[in-house]
ZADO-1210 file (C-alpha; in nm, 4 decimals, padded with zeros to 6 digits):
<atoms>
<atom x="07.3336" y="-01.7653" z="22.5453" code="MET" pos="1"/>
<atom x="06.9655" y="-01.7913" z="22.5649" code="ILE" pos="2"/>
<atom x="06.7961" y="-01.5912" z="22.8622" code="HIS" pos="3"/>
<atom x="06.5672" y="-01.7795" z="23.0994" code="SER" pos="4"/>
<atom x="06.2710" y="-01.5639" z="23.0128" code="THR" pos="5"/>
<atom x="06.2908" y="-01.6180" z="22.6529" code="ALA" pos="6"/>
<atom x="06.0374" y="-01.8604" z="22.4692" code="ILE" pos="7"/>
<atom x="06.2249" y="-02.0565" z="22.2043" code="VAL" pos="8"/>
<atom x="06.0538" y="-02.3226" z="22.0187" code="SER" pos="9"/>
<atom x="06.2330" y="-02.6648" z="22.0360" code="PRO" pos="10"/>
<atom x="06.1801" y="-02.6898" z="21.6496" code="SER" pos="11"/>
<atom x="06.3642" y="-02.3523" z="21.5821" code="ALA" pos="12"/>
<atom x="06.7102" y="-02.4138" z="21.4223" code="LYS" pos="13"/>
<atom x="06.9584" y="-02.2090" z="21.6374" code="ILE" pos="14"/>
<atom x="07.3050" y="-02.1893" z="21.4963" code="GLY" pos="15"/>
<atom x="07.6454" y="-02.1522" z="21.6976" code="LYS" pos="16"/>
<atom x="07.7016" y="-01.8604" z="21.9344" code="ASP" pos="17"/>
<atom x="07.3298" y="-01.7166" z="21.9010" code="VAL" pos="18"/>
<atom x="07.2420" y="-01.4747" z="22.1793" code="LYS" pos="19"/>
<atom x="06.8555" y="-01.4470" z="22.2570" code="ILE" pos="20"/>
<atom x="06.7572" y="-01.1753" z="22.5125" code="GLY" pos="21"/>
<atom x="06.4914" y="-01.1555" z="22.7768" code="PRO" pos="22"/>
<atom x="06.1339" y="-01.1908" z="22.6926" code="TYR" pos="23"/>
<atom x="06.2034" y="-01.2626" z="22.3240" code="SER" pos="24"/>
<atom x="05.9954" y="-01.5399" z="22.1256" code="ILE" pos="25"/>
<atom x="06.1410" y="-01.7459" z="21.8650" code="ILE" pos="26"/>
<atom x="05.8810" y="-01.9696" z="21.6503" code="GLY" pos="27"/>
<atom x="05.9053" y="-02.3207" z="21.5338" code="GLU" pos="28"/>
<atom x="05.9874" y="-02.2445" z="21.1808" code="LYS" pos="29"/>
<atom x="06.2545" y="-01.9843" z="21.2456" code="VAL" pos="30"/>
<atom x="06.6221" y="-02.0353" z="21.1701" code="GLU" pos="31"/>
<atom x="06.8932" y="-01.8245" z="21.3396" code="LEU" pos="32"/>
<atom x="07.2258" y="-01.8747" z="21.1847" code="GLU" pos="33"/>
<atom x="07.5667" y="-01.8516" z="21.3604" code="ASP" pos="34"/>
<atom x="07.6272" y="-01.5349" z="21.5888" code="GLU" pos="35"/>
<atom x="07.2907" y="-01.3845" z="21.5280" code="VAL" pos="36"/>
<atom x="07.1989" y="-01.1521" z="21.8315" code="GLU" pos="37"/>
<atom x="06.8387" y="-01.1085" z="21.9502" code="ILE" pos="38"/>
<atom x="06.7980" y="-00.8681" z="22.2095" code="MET" pos="39"/>
<atom x="06.4983" y="-00.8342" z="22.4399" code="SER" pos="40"/>
<atom x="06.1434" y="-00.8209" z="22.3608" code="HIS" pos="41"/>
<atom x="06.2021" y="-00.9367" z="21.9913" code="VAL" pos="42"/>
<atom x="05.9385" y="-01.1759" z="21.8299" code="CYS" pos="43"/>
<atom x="06.0598" y="-01.3790" z="21.5181" code="VAL" pos="44"/>
<atom x="05.8017" y="-01.5968" z="21.3717" code="ASP" pos="45"/>
<atom x="05.6980" y="-01.7777" z="21.0413" code="GLY" pos="46"/>
<atom x="05.9228" y="-01.9396" z="20.7928" code="TYR" pos="47"/>
<atom x="06.2107" y="-01.6923" z="20.8580" code="THR" pos="48"/>
<atom x="06.5850" y="-01.7252" z="20.8146" code="THR" pos="49"/>
<atom x="06.8027" y="-01.4734" z="20.9800" code="VAL" pos="50"/>
<atom x="07.1615" y="-01.4668" z="20.8469" code="GLY" pos="51"/>
<atom x="07.4861" y="-01.4830" z="21.0499" code="ALA" pos="52"/>
<atom x="07.5936" y="-01.1926" z="21.2724" code="GLN" pos="53"/>
<atom x="07.2700" y="-01.0168" z="21.2150" code="THR" pos="54"/>
<atom x="07.1494" y="-00.8057" z="21.5260" code="LYS" pos="55"/>
<atom x="06.7803" y="-00.7370" z="21.6033" code="ILE" pos="56"/>
<atom x="06.7006" y="-00.4750" z="21.8557" code="PHE" pos="57"/>
<atom x="06.4166" y="-00.4648" z="22.1179" code="PRO" pos="58"/>
<atom x="06.0497" y="-00.4847" z="22.0017" code="PHE" pos="59"/>
<atom x="06.1137" y="-00.5682" z="21.6462" code="ALA" pos="60"/>
<atom x="05.8455" y="-00.7838" z="21.5004" code="THR" pos="61"/>
<atom x="05.9745" y="-01.0182" z="21.2200" code="ILE" pos="62"/>
<atom x="05.8209" y="-01.2717" z="20.9915" code="GLY" pos="63"/>
<atom x="05.4582" y="-01.2551" z="21.0981" code="TYR" pos="64"/>
<atom x="05.1695" y="-01.2484" z="20.8599" code="SER" pos="65"/>
<atom x="05.1767" y="-00.9686" z="20.5890" code="PRO" pos="66"/>
<atom x="04.9016" y="-00.6923" z="20.6015" code="GLN" pos="67"/>
<atom x="04.7556" y="-00.8098" z="20.2735" code="ASP" pos="68"/>
<atom x="04.3741" y="-00.9040" z="20.2740" code="LEU" pos="69"/>
<atom x="04.4480" y="-01.1686" z="19.9932" code="LYS" pos="70"/>
<atom x="04.6731" y="-01.3596" z="20.2151" code="PHE" pos="71"/>
<atom x="04.5417" y="-01.6878" z="20.3239" code="ARG" pos="72"/>
<atom x="04.8160" y="-01.8345" z="20.5377" code="GLY" pos="73"/>
<atom x="05.0313" y="-01.9886" z="20.2599" code="GLU" pos="74"/>
<atom x="05.3774" y="-02.1087" z="20.3417" code="GLU" pos="75"/>
<atom x="05.5656" y="-01.7997" z="20.2451" code="SER" pos="76"/>
<atom x="05.9169" y="-01.7054" z="20.3565" code="HIS" pos="77"/>
<atom x="06.1263" y="-01.4208" z="20.4791" code="LEU" pos="78"/>
<atom x="06.4865" y="-01.4501" z="20.4279" code="PHE" pos="79"/>
<atom x="06.7149" y="-01.1956" z="20.5974" code="ILE" pos="80"/>
<atom x="07.0803" y="-01.1941" z="20.4977" code="GLY" pos="81"/>
<atom x="07.4097" y="-01.1509" z="20.6888" code="LYS" pos="82"/>
<atom x="07.5285" y="-00.8627" z="20.9162" code="ARG" pos="83"/>
<atom x="07.2214" y="-00.6781" z="20.9029" code="ASN" pos="84"/>
<atom x="07.1273" y="-00.4342" z="21.1730" code="THR" pos="85"/>
<atom x="06.7534" y="-00.4204" z="21.2617" code="ILE" pos="86"/>
<atom x="06.6707" y="-00.1617" z="21.5028" code="ARG" pos="87"/>
<atom x="06.3700" y="-00.1034" z="21.7410" code="GLU" pos="88"/>
<atom x="06.0181" y="-00.1507" z="21.6184" code="TYR" pos="89"/>
<atom x="06.1125" y="-00.2629" z="21.2657" code="VAL" pos="90"/>
<atom x="05.8488" y="-00.4919" z="21.1118" code="THR" pos="91"/>
<atom x="05.9339" y="-00.7239" z="20.8143" code="MET" pos="92"/>
<atom x="05.6821" y="-00.9511" z="20.6520" code="HIS" pos="93"/>
<atom x="05.7121" y="-01.2694" z="20.4280" code="PRO" pos="94"/>
<atom x="05.5871" y="-01.2959" z="20.0821" code="GLY" pos="95"/>
<atom x="05.2381" y="-01.3983" z="19.9355" code="THR" pos="96"/>
<atom x="05.1046" y="-01.6032" z="19.6562" code="ALA" pos="97"/>
<atom x="05.0278" y="-01.2824" z="19.4621" code="GLY" pos="98"/>
<atom x="05.4088" y="-01.2359" z="19.4533" code="GLY" pos="99"/>
<atom x="05.7239" y="-01.4607" z="19.4634" code="ALA" pos="100"/>
<atom x="05.6124" y="-01.6358" z="19.7975" code="MET" pos="101"/>
<atom x="05.9287" y="-01.4776" z="19.9712" code="LYS" pos="102"/>
<atom x="06.0684" y="-01.1496" z="20.0979" code="THR" pos="103"/>
<atom x="06.4428" y="-01.1332" z="20.0444" code="VAL" pos="104"/>
<atom x="06.6817" y="-00.8937" z="20.2403" code="ILE" pos="105"/>
<atom x="07.0497" y="-00.8986" z="20.1465" code="GLY" pos="106"/>
<atom x="07.3520" y="-00.8287" z="20.3441" code="ASP" pos="107"/>
<atom x="07.5104" y="-00.5592" z="20.5514" code="ASP" pos="108"/>
<atom x="07.1909" y="-00.3338" z="20.5517" code="ASN" pos="109"/>
<atom x="07.0772" y="-00.0858" z="20.8282" code="LEU" pos="110"/>
<atom x="06.7191" y="-00.0577" z="20.9059" code="PHE" pos="111"/>
<atom x="06.6550" y="00.2210" z="21.1563" code="MET" pos="112"/>
<atom x="06.3732" y="00.2552" z="21.4146" code="ILE" pos="113"/>
<atom x="06.0249" y="00.1768" z="21.2996" code="CYS" pos="114"/>
<atom x="06.1148" y="00.0836" z="20.9448" code="VAL" pos="115"/>
<atom x="05.8505" y="-00.1371" z="20.7706" code="HIS" pos="116"/>
<atom x="05.9266" y="-00.3981" z="20.4887" code="ILE" pos="117"/>
<atom x="05.6017" y="-00.5310" z="20.3360" code="ALA" pos="118"/>
<atom x="05.5381" y="-00.8735" z="20.1611" code="HIS" pos="119"/>
<atom x="05.7349" y="-00.9612" z="19.8526" code="ASP" pos="120"/>
<atom x="05.9896" y="-00.6954" z="19.8779" code="CYS" pos="121"/>
<atom x="06.3506" y="-00.7590" z="19.7522" code="VAL" pos="122"/>
<atom x="06.6420" y="-00.5454" z="19.8958" code="ILE" pos="123"/>
<atom x="06.9905" y="-00.5710" z="19.8029" code="GLY" pos="124"/>
<atom x="07.3150" y="-00.5094" z="20.0007" code="ASN" pos="125"/>
<atom x="07.4388" y="-00.1989" z="20.1897" code="ASN" pos="126"/>
<atom x="07.0983" y="-00.0434" z="20.2122" code="VAL" pos="127"/>
<atom x="07.0301" y="00.2188" z="20.4685" code="VAL" pos="128"/>
<atom x="06.6621" y="00.2974" z="20.5616" code="MET" pos="129"/>
<atom x="06.6062" y="00.5916" z="20.7932" code="GLY" pos="130"/>
<atom x="06.3747" y="00.6017" z="21.0763" code="ASN" pos="131"/>
<atom x="05.9964" y="00.5345" z="20.9980" code="ASN" pos="132"/>
<atom x="06.0847" y="00.4634" z="20.6268" code="ALA" pos="133"/>
<atom x="05.8126" y="00.2399" z="20.4652" code="THR" pos="134"/>
<atom x="05.7992" y="-00.0119" z="20.1707" code="LEU" pos="135"/>
<atom x="05.4824" y="-00.1178" z="20.0094" code="GLY" pos="136"/>
<atom x="05.4522" y="-00.4712" z="19.8712" code="GLY" pos="137"/>
<atom x="05.6588" y="-00.5986" z="19.5860" code="HIS" pos="138"/>
<atom x="05.8997" y="-00.3196" z="19.6112" code="VAL" pos="139"/>
<atom x="06.2609" y="-00.3761" z="19.4783" code="LYS" pos="140"/>
<atom x="06.5669" y="-00.1928" z="19.5998" code="ILE" pos="141"/>
<atom x="06.8995" y="-00.2529" z="19.4494" code="GLU" pos="142"/>
<atom x="07.2353" y="-00.2307" z="19.6461" code="ASP" pos="143"/>
<atom x="07.3849" y="00.0923" z="19.8001" code="ASN" pos="144"/>
<atom x="07.0506" y="00.2797" z="19.8270" code="VAL" pos="145"/>
<atom x="06.9677" y="00.5490" z="20.0996" code="ILE" pos="146"/>
<atom x="06.6104" y="00.5969" z="20.1893" code="VAL" pos="147"/>
<atom x="06.5588" y="00.9012" z="20.4181" code="GLY" pos="148"/>
<atom x="06.3421" y="00.9036" z="20.7251" code="GLY" pos="149"/>
<atom x="05.9720" y="00.8963" z="20.6866" code="LEU" pos="150"/>
<atom x="06.0027" y="00.8161" z="20.3187" code="ALA" pos="151"/>
<atom x="05.7189" y="00.5927" z="20.1716" code="ALA" pos="152"/>
<atom x="05.7592" y="00.3882" z="19.8728" code="ILE" pos="153"/>
<atom x="05.4491" y="00.2640" z="19.6677" code="HIS" pos="154"/>
<atom x="05.3903" y="-00.0995" z="19.5846" code="GLN" pos="155"/>
<atom x="05.5799" y="-00.2382" z="19.2826" code="TRP" pos="156"/>
<atom x="05.8225" y="00.0511" z="19.2661" code="VAL" pos="157"/>
<atom x="06.1973" y="-00.0291" z="19.1840" code="ARG" pos="158"/>
<atom x="06.4843" y="00.1845" z="19.3215" code="VAL" pos="159"/>
<atom x="06.7949" y="00.1366" z="19.1221" code="GLY" pos="160"/>
<atom x="07.1506" y="00.1023" z="19.2351" code="TYR" pos="161"/>
<atom x="07.3098" y="00.3827" z="19.4361" code="GLY" pos="162"/>
<atom x="07.0032" y="00.5911" z="19.4369" code="ALA" pos="163"/>
<atom x="06.9038" y="00.8285" z="19.7331" code="ILE" pos="164"/>
<atom x="06.5587" y="00.9198" z="19.8476" code="ILE" pos="165"/>
<atom x="06.5005" y="01.2304" z="20.0561" code="GLY" pos="166"/>
<atom x="06.3117" y="01.2266" z="20.3821" code="GLY" pos="167"/>
<atom x="05.9453" y="01.2556" z="20.3937" code="MET" pos="168"/>
<atom x="05.9195" y="01.1712" z="20.0097" code="SER" pos="169"/>
<atom x="05.6258" y="00.9893" z="19.8654" code="GLY" pos="170"/>
<atom x="05.7758" y="00.7692" z="19.5806" code="VAL" pos="171"/>
<atom x="05.5172" y="00.6385" z="19.3233" code="GLU" pos="172"/>
<atom x="05.7369" y="00.5815" z="19.0438" code="ARG" pos="173"/>
<atom x="06.0762" y="00.3810" z="18.9747" code="ASP" pos="174"/>
<atom x="06.3922" y="00.5672" z="19.0648" code="VAL" pos="175"/>
<atom x="06.6709" y="00.5244" z="18.8190" code="ILE" pos="176"/>
<atom x="07.0103" y="00.4037" z="18.9213" code="PRO" pos="177"/>
<atom x="07.2143" y="00.6879" z="19.0937" code="TYR" pos="178"/>
<atom x="06.9212" y="00.9047" z="19.0840" code="GLY" pos="179"/>
<atom x="06.8406" y="01.1624" z="19.3599" code="ALA" pos="180"/>
<atom x="06.4697" y="01.2088" z="19.4340" code="VAL" pos="181"/>
<atom x="06.2551" y="01.4334" z="19.7010" code="LYS" pos="182"/>
<atom x="05.9389" y="01.5880" z="19.7468" code="GLY" pos="183"/>
<atom x="05.5802" y="01.4951" z="19.8688" code="GLU" pos="184"/>
<atom x="05.5141" y="01.3361" z="19.5500" code="ARG" pos="185"/>
<atom x="05.8766" y="01.2568" z="19.4681" code="ALA" pos="186"/>
<atom x="06.0478" y="01.4033" z="19.1684" code="HIS" pos="187"/>
<atom x="06.3946" y="01.3339" z="19.0244" code="LEU" pos="188"/>
<atom x="06.6298" y="01.6366" z="19.0817" code="TYR" pos="189"/>
<atom x="06.9837" y="01.5289" z="19.0065" code="ASP" pos="190"/>
<atom x="07.2235" y="01.2337" z="18.9972" code="ILE" pos="191"/>
<atom x="07.3737" y="01.1292" z="19.3299" code="ASN" pos="192"/>
<atom x="07.7157" y="01.2628" z="19.2559" code="VAL" pos="193"/>
<atom x="07.8202" y="01.2465" z="19.6397" code="ILE" pos="194"/>
<atom x="07.7216" y="00.8777" z="19.6382" code="GLY" pos="195"/>
<atom x="07.9010" y="00.8165" z="19.3201" code="LEU" pos="196"/>
<atom x="08.2363" y="00.9795" z="19.4471" code="ARG" pos="197"/>
<atom x="08.1971" y="00.7690" z="19.7737" code="ARG" pos="198"/>
<atom x="08.1827" y="00.4590" z="19.5580" code="ASP" pos="199"/>
<atom x="08.5039" y="00.5569" z="19.3858" code="GLY" pos="200"/>
<atom x="08.3479" y="00.6085" z="19.0593" code="ILE" pos="201"/>
<atom x="08.5814" y="00.8129" z="18.8193" code="LYS" pos="202"/>
<atom x="08.5057" y="01.1463" z="18.7033" code="ARG" pos="203"/>
<atom x="08.4866" y="01.0272" z="18.3503" code="GLN" pos="204"/>
<atom x="08.2028" y="00.7962" z="18.4424" code="GLU" pos="205"/>
<atom x="08.0274" y="01.0640" z="18.6538" code="ILE" pos="206"/>
<atom x="08.0403" y="01.3127" z="18.3690" code="LEU" pos="207"/>
<atom x="07.9115" y="01.0515" z="18.1228" code="ALA" pos="208"/>
<atom x="07.6146" y="00.9702" z="18.3662" code="LEU" pos="209"/>
<atom x="07.5232" y="01.3367" z="18.4020" code="LYS" pos="210"/>
<atom x="07.5167" y="01.3590" z="18.0174" code="LYS" pos="211"/>
<atom x="07.2974" y="01.0671" z="17.9910" code="ALA" pos="212"/>
<atom x="07.0671" y="01.2042" z="18.2507" code="TYR" pos="213"/>
<atom x="07.0398" y="01.5264" z="18.0368" code="SER" pos="214"/>
<atom x="06.9834" y="01.3426" z="17.7049" code="ILE" pos="215"/>
<atom x="06.7113" y="01.1177" z="17.8323" code="ILE" pos="216"/>
<atom x="06.5205" y="01.3774" z="18.0424" code="PHE" pos="217"/>
<atom x="06.5498" y="01.7213" z="17.8712" code="PHE" pos="218"/>
<atom x="06.7018" y="01.6895" z="17.5025" code="GLU" pos="219"/>
<atom x="06.4594" y="01.4342" z="17.3449" code="LYS" pos="220"/>
<atom x="06.1001" y="01.4321" z="17.2851" code="ASP" pos="221"/>
<atom x="06.0336" y="01.1064" z="17.4709" code="THR" pos="222"/>
<atom x="06.2207" y="00.9017" z="17.7109" code="ILE" pos="223"/>
<atom x="06.2397" y="00.5988" z="17.4792" code="SER" pos="224"/>
<atom x="06.4170" y="00.8154" z="17.2339" code="LEU" pos="225"/>
<atom x="06.6768" y="00.9350" z="17.4816" code="GLY" pos="226"/>
<atom x="06.7446" y="00.5918" z="17.5974" code="ILE" pos="227"/>
<atom x="06.8147" y="00.4807" z="17.2329" code="GLU" pos="228"/>
<atom x="07.0404" y="00.7832" z="17.1698" code="ASP" pos="229"/>
<atom x="07.2466" y="00.7196" z="17.5009" code="VAL" pos="230"/>
<atom x="07.2801" y="00.3616" z="17.4157" code="GLY" pos="231"/>
<atom x="07.4515" y="00.4555" z="17.0969" code="LYS" pos="232"/>
<atom x="07.6601" y="00.7485" z="17.2115" code="ARG" pos="233"/>
<atom x="07.7700" y="00.6618" z="17.5550" code="LEU" pos="234"/>
<atom x="07.7728" y="00.2705" z="17.5125" code="LYS" pos="235"/>
<atom x="08.0522" y="00.0959" z="17.7226" code="GLY" pos="236"/>
<atom x="08.0485" y="00.3510" z="18.0177" code="MET" pos="237"/>
<atom x="07.9723" y="00.1397" z="18.3076" code="TYR" pos="238"/>
<atom x="07.7473" y="00.3421" z="18.4993" code="CYS" pos="239"/>
<atom x="07.5491" y="00.4562" z="18.1952" code="VAL" pos="240"/>
<atom x="07.5070" y="00.0879" z="18.0944" code="ASP" pos="241"/>
<atom x="07.3563" y="00.0136" z="18.4286" code="ARG" pos="242"/>
<atom x="07.1268" y="00.3036" z="18.3991" code="LEU" pos="243"/>
<atom x="07.0125" y="00.1949" z="18.0392" code="ILE" pos="244"/>
<atom x="06.9635" y="-00.1590" z="18.1416" code="ASN" pos="245"/>
<atom x="06.7451" y="-00.0676" z="18.4312" code="PHE" pos="246"/>
<atom x="06.5286" y="00.1624" z="18.2198" code="MET" pos="247"/>
<atom x="06.4660" y="-00.1144" z="17.9748" code="LYS" pos="248"/>
<atom x="06.3520" y="-00.3720" z="18.2231" code="GLU" pos="249"/>
<atom x="05.9833" y="-00.4403" z="18.2413" code="ASP" pos="250"/>
<atom x="05.8121" y="-00.2440" z="18.5314" code="SER" pos="251"/>
<atom x="05.4532" y="-00.2005" z="18.6646" code="ASN" pos="252"/>
<atom x="05.5437" y="00.1712" z="18.7313" code="ARG" pos="253"/>
<atom x="05.6680" y="00.4556" z="18.5057" code="SER" pos="254"/>
<atom x="05.9829" y="00.6706" z="18.5904" code="PHE" pos="255"/>
<atom x="06.0177" y="00.9411" z="18.8457" code="CYS" pos="256"/>
<atom x="06.1065" y="01.2460" z="18.6331" code="LEU" pos="257"/>
<atom x="06.2239" y="01.5731" z="18.6897" code="PRO" pos="258"/>
<atom x="05.9808" y="01.8522" z="18.7615" code="LYS" pos="259"/>
<atom x="06.0193" y="02.0084" z="18.4140" code="GLU" pos="260"/>
<atom x="05.9205" y="01.6886" z="18.2565" code="ASN" pos="261"/>
<atom x="05.6198" y="01.5779" z="18.4650" code="LYS" pos="262"/>
</atoms>
């Protein structure tokens, strides 16, 4: 299952039924879990764990030193979950001492061609990142998010559950759960109703979420007052509670707003 031209360190941990293609390089600290498929010309190094049934396509570079001038070779990690698809030329970097010392990728994600995952990022499950999408360091992306092609997300930004980011968007601020953002300097333009319907969210929940969106961003003098009001009026609605909890968490960034509120 390992091609004769591949270079695999004897110290690497290789699970059952792993495939390693021609000219790929696997470093000594790497762990490949069962049924991982490494295609040709892939390089995996560092303290990197690749979860079961993940597929990595040609010319991806996984686990090499982060692009952080403060990095001093510390023993930081990259954890990649199960059943991920990592397409050509994707780069993923481990954590740093300035973060959590680890980058964490969940399960069942699709990273299209030339996606970049910087140091200390945390990515959930069922995330899709389009071609050439880029994450700065310390970005957190929750489950079921779609990031359009050529989008760039600034360091420390959080992207909430079920959000969608339009292609070629520059995201400098936190994106609320179920939010839809777009633009050169991305603005919030709606709730991701299509995504909610695909998730099987009931109409009552969607209407409550749209009402919460209106109250928080348009009906109150400040966002904090809007959050407080929504917490009282729509408490107990699952999607709304997720939105409120996200907006109450500590963050290094402000929120991505509708154009009218910028």
